[in-house]
N, C-alpha and C positions, 0 to 999 in steps of 0.2 A: 506495499498501500503506498503509496508516494502521496503528503499533502502539499498542497499551494498555500503559503502565510500572507498574510494582510495583515498589515499596521497601521491602523489608524492616528489619526493627532487633531486636533483642535488648539488654535495658535496662541490662547491665552495659556494655555495649559502648560505644567515642567512641562517639555521636551524632554529633558536627559531622562526623563522615566522609560522613555520609549527606547532608547540602545539596550536600554537592560530588558525591556521585553522581547525583542530580538533574540539576545543569547538565549533567554531564561525558552521561551517557546521554540528551538533547535534541539535547546538539550532535552524539553520532553517529550520532545516527537523522535528523536535519534535514540533515546534512552528506553523508552516505548516500543523498538525496534521497525518506525517507520522511515522512511523516505520522505525527503519535503525539498520544492523548489522555492526562493527566495528572490528575490529583488534586488538586484543592487543598492547597497544604499543610500551612496551615493546620485541616484536618479529621481528623488526628490527626495525635500528638505527634512532634514532627520530619517529616513529609510522608513518614509512613512506616509502615509495618501493623507491630506484634508480637503484641498478645493477640489470642486469641480474636473479642471486639467488634469489632475494628479491623478483623480476615477482614471478617467480614460489613457491617459497614459500606463495602469494597474492594468486598464480592462486592453488595453493593445497588448501586453507584455503576456497577460494570461493567453489569449488568445492563439500564442506564439510558442502553447505550448499545450495547445488543446494534443486532448488525448493520453498525455502523458501525467495527469496526477488524478486522483480519485473521489477525491473532495477537499474545501478550502476551511482555513482554521480564521477565523474573524476574530484577530485581537485587540482586545480595549484597553490598556493600558490605563485610558485615563478618558476621561468625556470626549467622544470622537466629534469630527462633523459626521453625520448622517447623508450628505450630498455625495460627499464625495466615494460612503461607501457605496452607495446601491448604485448612483453610475460605472465606480469597478468590477460591483457582481452582478449586476441584473442580470448580465448574459451567459455567468460563469456554466448553471449545466448541469452542476453536481450538485451533492447534496451542504451547506455549508455550518458547522458548527458559530458560534457565541459565543466566545471566550471575553471573559470581564474580569479587571482585575480590582482585591478585594484592598480597602482601607484599610490602614495599621493603626490600634493604639497609640500615641504617641508621636503621631508620624501624620498630624494631620492641619499643619501649616501649607501653607500656599506655597513652599518647596514644596509639597513630598505630597500632599491630599489627591488625588485622582478623581474622583466622582464619577467613576466607573460603571459604580452600582447602580444613580441616574441614570448615566447616560448607557445605557444598554437598552429602555425605553424607548431613548429616541430612532435607535436604533432598529430595531426590531417591529419599530409604530409607522415605520416610514418603507419597511421592506412589508409591510400587510399589505399599508395603501395599492407598494406597486406588484404585489400577488407575488412574491419571490419566497418561497420555498426553503424554510431554513429550521436548523435543530435548534432549540436548547435545551441545556438538563441542570441539575440540582450541585451545587447550591449554584445563586444565583450571581454572585461574583466567587472565584475560585483561582487560587497560582496555580500558574504551571509546571511547577515543579513540587505539589502539591502528592498525596494518593489519594486523593478526589481529582483531580484532572490524570491523571491517571485511569481511570477510572472511565471517567467521561470521554481518554483519546481511544480507549478499547471497542468502549461502544458502540461509539461516533466509525468509527471502522467499519465496526457489524452493520452500519447503515448503509454505509459507503455501497460496501460488498450487495445489499439487499438489493439495492436504486438502482444502483449500474449495473445489476448482473437479473433487475428482473424489464429497465424499461425499452427492452429490445432485446428478446432469443424468439425460440421456436421449438413448437412442440410437435413430433410425426406423429400421427393418428393414426395408426397402422392398424384396418380394420372398421367395421362399422358396429355402431353401438348396437350391444348385444339384446336383444328383442325384448325380452324379460325386463330389462334394467333401465326406466324407463327416467330412474336418480338421477341416472347420469347424464342428461342431457344436457348437453352444455347450447351456446350461443357462441359461433363464431366470430361474428360482424363485431359484438361487443369486446370479447379474448382482441382486435386488431385495433379497435379502439385504444385500444391501452399498450399494445408495444408489442402484444404476444402474435406471435403469424403462427396459422397452422399452416403444416403439410401434411395429407392425406394421400394414404394406400393402401391398397385393397390386399385383402389376407390371399386372396388368391394370387395374387401377383406373387408374395411371400410365398407360398407353396411352390409356385412353379422355379421360385431363387433354388429355395432347398434343395427338392429332385433334382434338380440341376448337378448341386455338386454330389462327388466322388468322394469314397470312405476315404481315398489316401491323398485325397487333392494336402499339402504343406496346412493353411489355412482351416483344415477339419481336422486334420492329429492337432496340428499348437493349440484349438480353443480347448479341444477334447482333453490335453492333457490342464489345462488351466479351472479348468471346470472341475475335475478330478484331485488337482490342491485345494482345489474355494469350499468344497462339501466332502463327506462323506459317501462316495458313491458305491460302496462295494456292494448291495444293493441292487444294484440297477443292472441289465443286459446287454451286453456290449450294443448289441445295434439301438435300442433307443441311448446310449451314449452318445452315439452317431448321429442320430437322430439332430440328438439336444444341441451337440455341439454345430450343426449343422444350419440349424436354425439360428442359432446368437451370433454365429459369424456374416447368414443377414443380415439380421438388423445390426451389427457392429457397420455392416458396406451402409446400409441408408443413414444410418448415424451419419456416417463420414460424408458420405455422396450430397447430403442436403443440407450437412451443418446443425443436427440438428443440437439443441440441450435438453432435450427430456422429448419419450417417447411414454406412449399410453397406449397399451396392446389388447387384443380382443382376444383373451384369453382364452375360452370356452364356451359353445363344446365344438367348433369343427377342427382345432387341432386335437383336441383327445379320437376325433370320430376318423379326422383323414391320417394324422401324420404320427398318433397312435403316441404319442405324448403329451404331460402339461407343462407349459414351461415358468412355473413359477421360480424354479433355479434359475434362470436368467435370467428371471426381472433382476431378480436376488442382486447374483451380480454387479450386475448393469449399476446396481444402487451404493452398493459395498467400493466400486473406483467410482462414483462422483457423477454420474449419469442417470438425473432423474428417473424412472420407467415405474409406472403405476397402474393397473392392472385392469379389468372389467371396462374400458375405455375411461376410466374414471379423468376426463381432459383438465376438471377443477383440483383435483385434489394433485392432478398432477402443479395446478400452479403454486398451491401451497407447499408443494413437497417443496418445489427449486428454492421459494423463498426462504425454509425452512432450515434448509442444506446449506443456502448463502451465509446465515447470522448464527447457525451453529458450528460451521465448518466442521460440516457433516453428515452423511445421509439419513435423509430422513423417511420413512414408512407408509404405506398407507395399507388402516385398519379398521377395520371391522367394529360396530357398538356390537358386540356380539353377546357377551352373554352378563346377568348380573354375579356376585361373586356371595353365594350363599347369604346372607340376612344383612349384611355389610351396607347401608346404604350409597356409601362415598367410595364402593370399590366394583371395576366390573371390569372383565373379561376380554380384552383388544386382540382381535387375531385375526389373520389370514393365514392364505392353505401353505403359501412360502417362499415369498417377493421381496420379504423383512430382510435389511443388510445382517451379512453377515455380521461387522463389528456392533448392531445393536445388538446379536443373540448373547445368550448366555453364554452357552459350547459351539463346536461348531456344529454344523446342522447335517441329518441326513435324510441322503434322497431316498424320498420314496415313493410307490402309488399312488395316486387318488385315492381316497375312500369313499367318495361319495361319487367317481364317474366306474371306481370298482364294481359297486352295490349291482351295476345295469348292464357294465360293462367291462367285466376285468380284464387287465392287462393294458389298460387302454392308456393310462393317467403316469406312466413314472416321470418323476421332474420335482414333483412338492419336494419342500427344503426343511422339511422337519425341526423344531428344537422350541425354546423359551425364550423369550422375550426377558434383556438382560434387568438387573435395577437400577437405577438413573433418573436424577432430575425432570419432567420432560417437557416438551412445550408442543400443545395441538393445536392444529387450525384448519380451517375448509376453507370454502368459500362457493356461490351462485354468482352467476353469471345471467340476468333476465332485466329487459329492459334499458339497455345500454351502460348496465351499471355490473361490476365488480366490487359483491358483498362477501364481506370476510370476515371470520371471527377465528378469536384468539385467546387462549387461556394457560394454565398451569398446573402439570399436578404432579405426580411419579409415581414409574414405577416402581414395585415393590420385591421383595428376594417370596413373597406366597409361591410356594406352592400349586400347583395347578396339574392335575393328577392326568396315570401317566395315558390314558383310554383317549386323554383329550388329542381330535387331530390338529395337524396344520403347528404354523409356528404365533405361541402369543402370548399374554402377557397379562398377571394383575396390574390395576393404574389405580392408585386413590387418587378421588379428586375432590374438594370441597366442594361442597352443595352438592354434589352430583347431581342428585334427581332434580333440581330446581333448574338446571342448565342443562339436565336432559325435557325439557321443557322447553327450554326456550328456541332450543336447536330443533324441535319437532318446528314450534310454532313458527320458525321464522325460518320452514323450506329449505332447511337440511339436509344433505344427505346422510346415507348410514353407513358412512365413511368418514374416519377424518384421517389426517395428516402428524403425526409427531416424532422430533429430535429429538436428539442430549440435550439439558439444558436448557437455563428460562434464560427464554427468551424477547419474552414478550412485547415488553416496551420495544426493544429494538425493531419490530416485526409491524408496530403499532405503529412507530413514527416513521416507518417506511411506507410503512402502503397508505394515512391519513395524510400523510405531510408532504410528499413527492409522489408515489403510483396513484395520488387521486381515485384512489377502492374507497369506496362506503364501509368501516369499521363498523362491525355493534357489535358493542359488549353483552355475552350471557353470562358475567360476573355477577 
């Protein structure tokens, strides 16, 4: 991550405070492990921006580095001039973090007093008037070398990852919506208006590509080795391994040829009927290596999975709100057949034949990656697309170490969610689906910041 640094000024305030701010902020950013861009100190008076002309100069400098920075840190060492700030940053095109210095008791004379506490409101007010999005965090004023600002910087970096990764990306829709599942309907035009491009592929085409692959193709053999190393394939017949490897190679080709950032796959029942395998473990492996992959053509889940994975810097999973856990009103079993990434599982999964398909068509479902989800703090989210809007919820809970009986099929985990029963009512009344998406870590605030202020999603509260 690289941040462009901006320093404000106002003529009658103590100018010597600006030089110290430049040193402080550079140290804060580098100590946190990030890179920075900074305009030459002699480009403006004191190396800061005050006037509109200086703002234009900064905007031109920023434009010359377009694509080289992920966000801007707007540093307010003193009560800065808001006209220079908005002129400089109204076209920045990336998240902007507002940082303002605190005053110190004992240094409130004119030579040392900053008044940035008050000045921060002048800047945010003008940014609101111009409708330029920005980020503010607590505390209201914070020293760049404090632990509080280090936390702010970490969270702001996550906001930048989500915003920059979500404002333009492409989802591959492989297959039509499963006929029985109207719950996963989506509005492609709404997605496009929010920067999400959809590329659709017919499942019959994938089948033909798979059938054209030879067992001894180098790519197929390498993929089989990758899959065997990824999960326990000891129960899977050789011919099924080869078919799964071929499907995985074809999906990889779609991803490469069409520059897909995520995929949603029609995973049943044609795969099982005609190819005689179940692709769960393939989606699991994609998610584990950082390519979002949702099952059941759930395009909306693919959206929040991508956001979660960007925020948490790890894989996300699409899961069913599946079972109550005994009499505990705040616990639920979240489950899917086997598309959960290995990094989110308690231990290495075992590839089996899908028990649901085996009921009526034995041997048609090899490919489920069975196991249990690990115990960790988690964030869960999902969305819907209708009336030109992406409406999203985000909340937090935790996966516990509670046991699920051995006979329970697929990959599941027990989630503890405060006030779960009322939240489930809000989800139902809100028209949200039977899926939710999860990731490791508490990143609700990061996602809501990105969704609401930068991406233009409608954020609803279920808390």
